[in-house]
C-alpha positions in Angstrom: -10.3 11.9 -13.7 -8.5 15.1 -13.3 -4.7 15.3 -12.9 -4.5 16.2 -9.2 -7.1 13.5 -8.3 -5.0 10.9 -10.3 -1.9 12.1 -8.5 -3.5 11.6 -5.0 -4.7 8.2 -5.9 -1.0 7.1 -7.1 0.6 8.7 -4.1 -1.8 6.9 -1.7 -1.4 3.6 -3.4 2.5 3.8 -3.3 2.5 4.9 0.4 0.0 2.2 1.4 2.2 -0.3 -0.1 5.3 1.0 1.8 3.4 1.2 5.1 2.8 -2.6 4.7 6.5 -3.6 4.7 7.2 -4.5 8.2 10.8 -3.7 9.3 13.0 -7.0 9.8 14.0 -6.0 13.4 12.4 -4.7 16.4 8.8 -3.8 17.4 8.1 -1.1 14.9 4.6 -0.1 13.6 4.3 1.5 10.2 1.6 4.3 10.1 0.3 6.3 7.0 -1.1 9.7 7.5 -3.0 11.3 4.6 -4.3 14.9 5.0 -6.3 14.8 1.7 -7.7 18.3 2.4 -4.3 20.0 2.4 -2.5 17.4 0.2 0.1 16.2 2.7 1.1 12.4 2.8 3.4 10.6 5.0 4.6 7.0 6.1 5.9 7.0 9.6 7.8 4.5 11.8 7.0 4.3 15.4 8.2 1.7 18.0 11.3 0.0 19.6 14.5 -1.7 18.5 15.9 -3.3 21.6 15.8 -0.6 24.2 16.1 2.3 21.7 13.0 4.3 20.6 12.4 4.4 16.8 10.4 7.2 15.4 10.5 9.2 12.2 9.2 9.7 8.8 10.1 7.3 6.0 8.3 9.3 3.2 6.7 12.8 3.1 5.2 14.0 0.0 3.0 17.1 -0.6 1.1 18.3 -3.6 1.7 22.0 -4.2 0.0 23.6 -7.2 0.1 21.0 -9.8 3.4 19.3 -8.7 4.3 16.6 -6.5 6.8 17.7 -3.9 9.0 14.9 -2.4 9.9 16.4 0.9 11.6 13.2 2.2 12.4 9.8 0.9 14.1 7.3 3.2 13.4 4.3 0.9 16.0 2.4 -1.0 14.0 2.2 -4.3 13.1 5.9 -4.5 9.6 7.1 -4.5 10.3 9.4 -7.5 11.2 6.3 -9.5 7.9 4.7 -8.4 5.9 7.7 -9.4 7.5 7.9 -12.8 6.9 4.1 -13.3 3.1 4.9 -12.5 3.0 7.3 -15.5 3.7 10.7 -13.7 6.1 12.9 -15.7 9.3 14.0 -14.2 8.3 17.5 -15.0 5.7 17.3 -12.3 7.7 15.8 -9.5 10.1 18.2 -7.4 12.9 16.5 -5.3 12.3 19.1 -2.6 15.2 17.4 -0.5 17.6 18.7 -3.1 18.6 22.4 -2.9 17.1 24.7 -5.4 20.5 25.1 -7.1 20.9 21.2 -7.5 17.3 20.7 -8.8 18.3 22.1 -12.3 20.4 19.2 -12.7 18.5 16.2 -11.1 16.3 15.6 -14.3 13.1 16.5 -12.3 11.1 19.8 -11.9 12.9 22.6 -10.3 9.7 23.8 -8.4 
């Protein structure tokens, strides 16, 4: 299996696991969106908490070139940690939510 195919598989497994965690409060549906052709992967929340609408991205990951770009991570555990625990090198993970200046100090790829 080539590197990118392996990365896709791991990302989809991690995001699928996160989508199965039901929020403790409200009537909120977890959705996964996989655009395998363009390498965009997301977990979304949609629903209601009391009378307030809940909608937004929990996790957004892209594959660009041969690197995994974490665009947004709203989890407590940290998707980057899960990726490294799955055997992906920190050199292939970009924390895109950090500014380019900060990335040189975060221990992951700069981009």
